[in-house]
KOLFIMAR-956495 format. One line per field, with one value per residue (C-alpha): x, y, z negated. Coordinates in steps of 0.001 Angstrom, whole numbers. Each point is the difference from the previous one (the first is absolute). Layout:
<recs>
xx <- c(X / ...)
yy <- c(Y / ...)
zz <- c(Z / ...)
</recs>
This chain:
<recs>
xx <- c(89 / 1426 / -1952 / 1074 / 23 / 274 / 850 / 1286 / 2998 / 1644 / 1216 / 2296 / 288 / -2455 / 2074 / 377 / 1794 / -3279 / -3179 / -484 / 965 / -2560 / -2499 / 569 / -309 / -3285 / -1677 / 811 / -1657 / 2762 / -268 / 2321 / 1737 / 2441 / 1756 / 1955 / 995 / -1113 / -3422 / -443 / 781 / 2870 / 2960 / 2749 / -417 / -3035 / 425 / 3743 / 797 / -805 / -2999 / 455 / 3688 / -1332 / -2934 / 2604 / 2165 / -3020 / -653 / 3290 / 237 / -3328 / 1896 / 3373 / -1325 / -2580 / 2809 / 2287 / -2980 / -1535 / 1910 / 57 / -2327 / -452 / -1704 / -140 / 2078 / -2562 / -2730 / 1687 / 703 / -3811 / -922 / 2163 / -1654 / -3183 / 645 / 1145 / -2894 / -1723 / 2049 / -365 / -3993 / -79 / 1898 / -2304 / -2790 / 1542 / 598 / -4123 / -387 / 1581 / -1735 / 2849 / 2642 / -23 / 2532 / 1581 / 2070 / 2767 / 3415 / 302 / 2150 / 594 / 319 / 148 / -448 / -4059 / -512 / 691 / -1384 / -1373 / 724 / -2714 / -1934 / -3075 / 2490 / 1932 / -1342 / 972 / 397 / 302 / 365 / 1368 / 2145 / 1398 / 1768 / 2273 / -152 / 1650 / 1434 / 3164 / 847 / 2399 / 3648 / 1540 / 3689 / 1884 / 2710 / 235 / -3016 / -2246 / -2592 / -781 / -449 / -3199 / -1263 / -2443 / -2249 / 82 / -1296 / -2290 / -1572 / -3951 / 130 / 3537 / 2794 / 1071 / -2749 / 2406 / 2404 / 3457 / 2391 / 3076 / -419 / 3249 / -558 / 2320 / -468 / 68 / -2803 / -3871 / -1244 / 2797 / -180 / -3475 / -325 / 2694 / -1500 / -4036 / 1258 / 2264 / -2472 / -1717 / 2774 / 2148 / 3668 / 1009 / 3605 / 73 / 2881 / 750 / 2778 / 1272 / 675 / -3545 / -3141 / -3128 / 1557 / -1721 / -775 / 1973 / 3216 / -1508 / -2922 / 1437 / 2353 / -2476 / -2475 / 2806 / 814 / -3745 / -195 / 2192 / 1385 / -3341 / 1181 / 2899 / 1563 / 2920 / 1405 / 2240 / -901 / -624 / -2509 / 1956 / -2091 / -3132 / -3 / -3075 / 949 / -2129 / -3460 / 1199 / 3028 / 3386 / 1245 / 3909 / 874 / 3426 / 1197 / 2976 / 1582 / -1395 / -2324 / -2683 / -3418 / -3297 / -3149 / -3395 / -3697 / 455 / 2130 / -2360 / 1429 / -647 / 2787 / -2925 / -2749 / -175 / -2071 / -2934 / -577 / -2351 / 278 / 998 / 1020 / 3459 / -1583 / -1557 / 3367 / -240 / 2494 / 829 / 2844 / 1132 / -3758 / -1529 / -2213 / 1194 / -2257 / -94 / -1867 / -3281 / 475 / 550 / 2085 / 2341 / -2959 / -3253 / -3003 / 1860 / 382 / 1458 / -1051 / 1484 / 2875 / 560 / 1410 / 2730 / -907 / -1550 / -664 / -2714 / -4061 / -751 / 2106 / -1572 / -3116 / 1106 / 1820 / -3481 / -2052 / 3115 / -486 / -3758 / -180 / 2592 / -1839 / -3265 / 1628 / 1526 / 3580 / 2027 / -1979 / 1135 / 3218 / 1314 / 2558 / 1352 / 2030 / -3630 / -543 / 261 / 2430 / -1160 / 1849 / -1671 / 2366 / 646 / 247 / -1460 / 1766 / -1552 / 1508 / -933 / 1208 / 3501 / 2367 / 3470 / 1803 / -2330 / 146 / 3700 / 342 / -2052 / 1675 / -3205 / 951 / -2230 / -1221 / -1150 / -2736 / -354 / -1826 / 682 / -2641 / 1413 / -1871 / -3481 / -2553 / -1237 / 3433 / 56 / -3200 / 993 / 3998 / 1476 / 1889 / 2262 / 140 / -717 / -1908 / 1883 / -655 / 1978 / -236 / 1680 / 2132 / -560 / -3973 / -961 / -2001 / -66 / 1270 / 382 / -95 / 334 / -1684 / 1767 / -1984 / -3814 / -2687 / 2741 / -2167 / -2776 / 1740 / 2131 / -3124 / -78 / 3212 / 138 / -3029 / 1417 / 3177 / -2567 / -1851 / 3240 / -1049 / 2136 / 1167 / -2085 / -3224 / 1333 / 795 / -3658 / -1576 / -2242 / 823 / -2181 / 1134 / 1460 / 871 / 2926 / -1517 / 930 / 3936 / -267 / -643 / 2314 / 2707 / -706 / -113 / 3506 / 1163 / -2194 / 1806 / -3492 / -957 / -1302)
yy <- c(-221 / 3535 / 3305 / 3920 / 2686 / 3674 / 1913 / 3733 / -2229 / -3444 / -645 / -2710 / -1498 / -315 / 690 / 3821 / 1671 / -1278 / 476 / 3043 / 1790 / -2572 / 996 / 3777 / -131 / -1945 / 2265 / 3294 / -2103 / -1633 / -3457 / -2360 / -2956 / -1983 / -3280 / -2101 / -3941 / -356 / 815 / 1519 / 4444 / 475 / -1277 / -1474 / 2273 / -1770 / -3477 / -825 / 3547 / 2456 / -922 / -3730 / 775 / 2582 / -2073 / -2689 / 3018 / 1607 / -3694 / -1023 / 3867 / -1031 / -3563 / 1382 / 3012 / -2408 / -2479 / 3073 / 1727 / -3097 / -3385 / -3488 / 567 / -3295 / 543 / -1760 / 2041 / -2073 / 2399 / 3288 / -1483 / -586 / 2770 / 2124 / -1745 / 1441 / 3223 / -472 / -1277 / 2634 / 2480 / -2098 / 443 / 3600 / 743 / -2040 / 2304 / 2672 / -1068 / -685 / 3753 / 1549 / -1145 / 2147 / -2506 / -3535 / -2364 / -2828 / -2729 / -419 / 551 / 3244 / -73 / 3762 / 715 / 3643 / 3108 / -227 / -3689 / -3259 / -3806 / -1282 / -4100 / -1003 / -4053 / 1240 / 1433 / 2782 / 3631 / 2778 / 3025 / 3252 / 3374 / 3434 / -72 / -2986 / -351 / -2637 / -720 / -3709 / -250 / -1992 / -3722 / -1405 / -758 / -3145 / 67 / -2729 / -2309 / -3644 / -1111 / 3301 / -2013 / -1325 / 3052 / 2069 / 3324 / 2439 / -1118 / -3690 / 1692 / 2563 / -939 / -545 / -4115 / 133 / -3531 / 1471 / -1402 / -998 / 2593 / -987 / -213 / 1237 / 2210 / 1224 / 3186 / 1182 / 3410 / 3270 / 1973 / 855 / -2912 / -2203 / 1924 / 28 / -3635 / -610 / 2196 / -1253 / -3705 / 959 / 1543 / -3681 / -1949 / -937 / 826 / 1868 / 659 / 2227 / 204 / 3146 / 163 / 3448 / 2045 / 2108 / -818 / 1590 / 1613 / 3556 / 545 / 2636 / -1810 / 1603 / -1288 / -3872 / 537 / 1047 / -2852 / -2396 / 709 / -26 / -3619 / -1196 / -2597 / -1953 / -805 / -1726 / 2429 / -786 / 2856 / -502 / -3777 / -805 / -3116 / -3113 / -2985 / -1020 / -3905 / -2578 / -856 / -2708 / 1389 / 3803 / 1375 / 1273 / 3604 / 191 / 3476 / 2220 / 1860 / 1549 / -1762 / -3817 / -2164 / -425 / -1757 / 375 / -2510 / 1193 / -1548 / 2554 / 2434 / 2844 / 2458 / 3448 / 1600 / 2591 / 363 / 684 / 1483 / -2113 / 1592 / -232 / -1964 / 1870 / 3107 / -271 / 822 / 3352 / 1756 / 943 / 850 / -2887 / 102 / -3502 / -641 / 2286 / 2459 / 3572 / 2950 / 3286 / 1864 / -105 / -3580 / 223 / -2291 / 1088 / -1006 / 1670 / -1006 / -2935 / 498 / -1970 / -465 / -2619 / -1742 / -652 / 3443 / -337 / 3155 / -1455 / -3537 / 1077 / -389 / 3145 / 1416 / -1896 / 1254 / 3361 / -517 / -1348 / 2759 / 2354 / -1888 / 128 / 3515 / 1011 / -1910 / 1753 / 3232 / -785 / 1525 / -230 / 1682 / -2082 / -1298 / -2764 / 1422 / -3387 / 1802 / 825 / -4293 / -1578 / -3312 / -2251 / -3292 / -2286 / -1710 / -464 / 2823 / 1441 / 3342 / 2529 / 3010 / 2549 / 2964 / 1509 / -1334 / 397 / -1926 / 1699 / 3790 / -1070 / -785 / 3034 / 2538 / 795 / 960 / -2070 / 823 / -3248 / -593 / -3264 / -1572 / -3247 / -2692 / -1478 / 3196 / -968 / -1463 / -2543 / -800 / -987 / -2163 / -2050 / -186 / 1236 / 2990 / 598 / 1937 / 3918 / 2572 / 1987 / 2751 / 1677 / 3972 / 2272 / 2511 / 2468 / 549 / -2648 / -1859 / -3865 / -1894 / -3548 / -2169 / -3358 / -2177 / -2954 / -2536 / -302 / 757 / 1699 / -260 / 1594 / 2999 / 600 / 1082 / 3015 / 1185 / -1291 / 2645 / 2931 / -775 / -86 / 3562 / 1448 / 498 / 2346 / -1905 / 2301 / -1803 / -3305 / 1159 / 1395 / -3352 / -1381 / -3319 / -2372 / -1621 / -2642 / -952 / 640 / 2846 / 2468 / -1394 / 2339 / 3121 / -800 / -140 / 2837 / 2006 / -1028 / 1768 / 3341 / -362 / -583 / -2113 / -3401)
zz <- c(-25 / 695 / -1156 / 585 / -2430 / 966 / -3282 / -1040 / -2448 / -427 / -3161 / -151 / -3265 / -2751 / -3667 / -1147 / 2861 / 2182 / -1530 / -2027 / 3486 / 1715 / -2505 / 227 / 3667 / -184 / -2174 / 2374 / 2940 / 1749 / 1250 / -1027 / -53 / -2552 / -4 / -2127 / 223 / -4112 / 1073 / -3356 / -1033 / -2411 / 1778 / -2078 / -3062 / -328 / 1357 / -1470 / -1671 / -2225 / -1613 / -172 / -1386 / -2246 / -1179 / -1130 / -1125 / -2500 / -1500 / -863 / -2036 / -1755 / -1039 / -462 / -2483 / -1925 / -330 / -1248 / -2266 / -1210 / 234 / 1998 / 2977 / 2290 / 3842 / 3271 / 3215 / 2263 / -1874 / 558 / 3738 / 151 / -1521 / 2786 / 2627 / -1377 / 236 / 3345 / 1228 / -1600 / 2320 / 2655 / -281 / -972 / 3584 / 1843 / -1723 / 1104 / 3872 / -124 / -1445 / 3106 / 3022 / 1761 / -217 / 1684 / -1774 / 1635 / -1479 / 2493 / 1645 / 1786 / 3639 / 610 / 3897 / 231 / -2135 / 68 / 1069 / -2054 / -454 / -2974 / -221 / -2254 / -985 / 2833 / 2617 / 1250 / -491 / 2249 / -1377 / 1529 / -3036 / 441 / -2614 / -2397 / -3472 / -594 / -3529 / 237 / -3085 / -1050 / -1393 / -2326 / 1702 / -579 / -50 / 1673 / -2193 / -607 / -1640 / 383 / 1286 / -3740 / -1088 / -609 / 140 / -1946 / 2421 / -1566 / -3400 / 817 / 3493 / -340 / -1067 / -533 / 4 / -3699 / -2757 / -2555 / -1969 / 835 / -3386 / 2321 / 3106 / 1768 / 2382 / 2863 / 348 / -2106 / 1270 / -1476 / 968 / -1394 / -3787 / 148 / 410 / -2828 / -2602 / 439 / 75 / -2691 / -2174 / 481 / -1506 / 3345 / -205 / 2999 / 1816 / 2409 / 2734 / 1258 / 3172 / -874 / -3232 / 142 / -764 / 1375 / 2861 / 814 / -3759 / -1807 / -2063 / -3422 / 229 / 1404 / -2973 / -2998 / 1715 / 222 / -3848 / -1104 / 1254 / -2854 / 1309 / 1039 / 3229 / 1157 / 2743 / 1876 / 2130 / 2927 / 104 / 3508 / 970 / 1299 / 474 / -1776 / -745 / -952 / -3562 / -1299 / -193 / 166 / 1901 / -684 / 1364 / 634 / 237 / -215 / -3095 / -616 / 2710 / -1347 / 887 / -2523 / 333 / -2290 / -72 / -82 / 893 / 2952 / 2004 / 1155 / 2718 / -722 / 2885 / 1810 / 2338 / 4016 / 1919 / 2127 / 3545 / 1937 / 3477 / 3032 / -2211 / 1919 / 3234 / -1627 / -114 / -3937 / -1825 / -2041 / -3242 / -1161 / 1055 / -1436 / 1647 / -151 / -792 / -761 / -2781 / 1707 / 447 / 3959 / 1429 / 3217 / 2543 / 371 / -1609 / -2066 / -3625 / -2886 / -3570 / -2990 / -483 / 3916 / -235 / -2454 / -2125 / -3283 / -806 / -2610 / 881 / -1312 / 2808 / 2305 / -626 / 500 / 2635 / 1975 / -867 / 1138 / 3453 / 25 / -591 / 2666 / 2235 / -803 / -37 / 4024 / -1723 / -3280 / -3095 / -2547 / -1311 / -1847 / -3399 / -713 / -2698 / -1632 / -332 / -2843 / -51 / -2992 / -567 / -2329 / -2101 / -4098 / -611 / 2828 / 1750 / 2491 / 1654 / 1955 / 2506 / -552 / -2568 / -734 / 2779 / 2721 / -1638 / 68 / 3519 / 781 / -2105 / -2070 / -3805 / -2241 / -3323 / -2019 / -2609 / -1854 / -2952 / -1252 / -80 / -3341 / -1343 / 1648 / -1607 / 2517 / -84 / -3709 / 424 / 2242 / -1634 / 3836 / -1645 / 3514 / 2430 / 798 / 1961 / 1896 / 2063 / 2694 / 390 / 3043 / -1962 / 2342 / -421 / -2776 / 1887 / -573 / 3007 / -1634 / -2604 / -1246 / -3124 / -1044 / -2689 / -1156 / 2677 / 2173 / 3558 / -1794 / -1013 / 3024 / 1845 / -1823 / 613 / 3606 / 136 / -1585 / 2290 / 3194 / -1238 / -806 / -3494 / -2350 / -3211 / -2010 / 1388 / -1468 / -3069 / -943 / 1983 / -2997 / 698 / -1705 / -3566 / -745 / 3411 / 1830 / 2225 / -2560 / -120 / 3241 / -1916 / -2992 / 2793 / 1575 / -3654 / -625 / 3567 / -1230 / -3686 / -1079 / -2934 / 984)
</recs>
């Protein structure tokens, strides 16, 4: 069966870079065709990323806090994974309802092949759909990268832990993780909080590349040895060892080994591109689709949003990029622009950390002089309640005009607290506005005003 669609916009993908813009366009009267091979909205964030991993993370936090504050507590990791699946199912149904409530969007489960800037084919189970569209948004995301080394086929990835109906349903007693990025540390600490002994093999001398080193050093100190971290320890080989696995690696010029239930590879992600994209003449760098601040590519009528652009790797950023692309399609010219620096980044470890905007390393490269305002979480009420008295709230201010340009939070509720600092940086607020902010007591938001007051030398 062959079918034809003539629409205003073709959206390739079903994640955060795709459906927000598709629904916005449909709401404005545009006809939209959206296609994704998974057949559901939410992208990798919902299928194997943000939502499922944070479900496991929150359950881990509940259990670890109860154990620490109340006493021994038994749990079934399989039930945690089952709850994760239930949350995913709820959101799958929610997104399906959104499609049905948006008659201007036609969604296909299928694989897209581009035939030109305004023409594509969608291979579905029922047959091929030929699409002609005035504009195209590429939002195909990324997927887990797999390094090649002897025994790499024995490794699992984060997809095996967090995907819908995952492979991992029994908590490993010991886990070797290859990598030093945010996924490696999130898995290590959330499973570690439940009782897994986690070992990190990091090939270089730096963890969490791209994050300000001062913040990373504070985070590593706050871990307090809860994770076995081996720097300058590249993986050499993975072998079967009974019912588990043996990881062979180099450390200090010597060959060493660790045995564990599983070896998890967390060495990054790479872009997923629709078929035929290489014939469009798009500017690609390491496979990522290059765009400007208006989310336009170098090919007229073709936009890109989300992880496939390589600008950011977070769902909330993809949503903003999708809306920027939609608004610029509606206006017919660039009228909305992405401010990457105003997008907060959170790493959901134990303890969590988050940052936004211009931090000291960035400021040094810009020649900007910063002033810093901080408040230690050892003085925070909630941190005291949960006995998690590590970390800080730190705000960065442009010395020349006293405007907030960035900040970071390490410790309890960091992914929540960073949002107000991000809003202040995006709006260019003077530090006085945060000092005067009345934060709810007794939650960590009030620490923002406490920190700001220290810079203005007012008592906290």
